[in-house]
N, C-alpha and C positions, 0 to 999 in steps of 0.2 A: 794435505797430509798433516797429521798431528805431530807435534814435537815430543821428544822423549820426556821432557820436563812436564808435559801435560798428562802423561801416562803414569809416571812414578810421582806420587804426591809427597810422601815422606817415609823415612825409615821407621820401623817399629822397634823401640828400645825397651825390651822387657827381659826378665830373668830367663825366660824360656828361649828368647831369640839369642841371648848371649850363650846359652848352653849349646844351641845348634851351630854356632860359629865354628866349633871344633870340627864338625862334619861338613864345613863349607856351605851351610844353609843360611840364607839371609832373608829377613822378613821386611816387606814394604807394604804400605798402604797405596793402593792403585786406584785409577779411575774406574767407576762402576761399569762402564761399557768396554773396558779393555779386554782383549782376548789374550790367550797364552802366548801366541807368536808375537803379538805386539809388546807384551811385557818382556819377553826374551830379547827382542830387538832393542828395547829401551834400556835395559840393564847393560847390554853389551856396548851400547852407544855412550851412555853416561859414564861408565867406569871402564877406562881403557885397559886392555889386557885381560879382560874376563871372558870366559866362555861358559855359557849356560848349558847345563846337562838336562835339567828338568824344572818345570814350573808347576806348582800346586797352588790353586786358588781357593779361597773361602769367602763366603758372603755372610756378613753379620747384619741382621736386621736391627733397626733401632728399637730400644726398649721403650715401653710405655712408662712415662713418669708423671707423677702428680705433685702439685704444690697447692695444698688446700683443695678448692673445688675446681681448679684449672688443670686440664690434662694436656700433655704434649708428648712428643717422642724425641728420643735422641737421634742423631744422624745415623743413617744406614751406611755401612762401609764395606769395602771389598779389600781383602788382603791377599798378598802373593808370597809364597815361600819359594825362594829361588835357590836351587842347588847348583853349584858350580862344578866343573870337571876337576879331576885330580891335578892336572897340569896347569890349571888356570891360576891367575894371580888373584889374591884376596882383595876385598874392598877395604881401602884404607880408612874410610870414615868409621866403619864399625870397629876396626882394630884399635883406633885411637880412643874410642869411647869405652871399650872394654878394659883398657889398661888403667883408666882413672879410678 
C-alpha cells in the first residue's frame, strides 16, 4: 500500500490557488499514477479534520525546450484541485502562507 506522502507531492502556491482558497479549493501536485479516490484519501489522512467533497485532476505535459542545438523536455506533472465540504476544517498550511 502506498503512503499518503507518496501521493501528495507538494502544494501549488500561485495567485490562482490563493484566490480559490475562499471557496475551500486547494491545489496539489500529485503522483502521476494517483487516482481521484487515492488523492481524496491522502488529503483526509495528511490534514486532520478535513472532508473532501470533490477532486478535479489535470495532467500537464512537459514542454519542449531548447538550449542551442540541444533539445529536452520539462517534467510532466499531474495536479489535483481538491474542494472541501462546507463544514470541513481548512488546511492550515495554505492559510499561513496566504497571510504572509
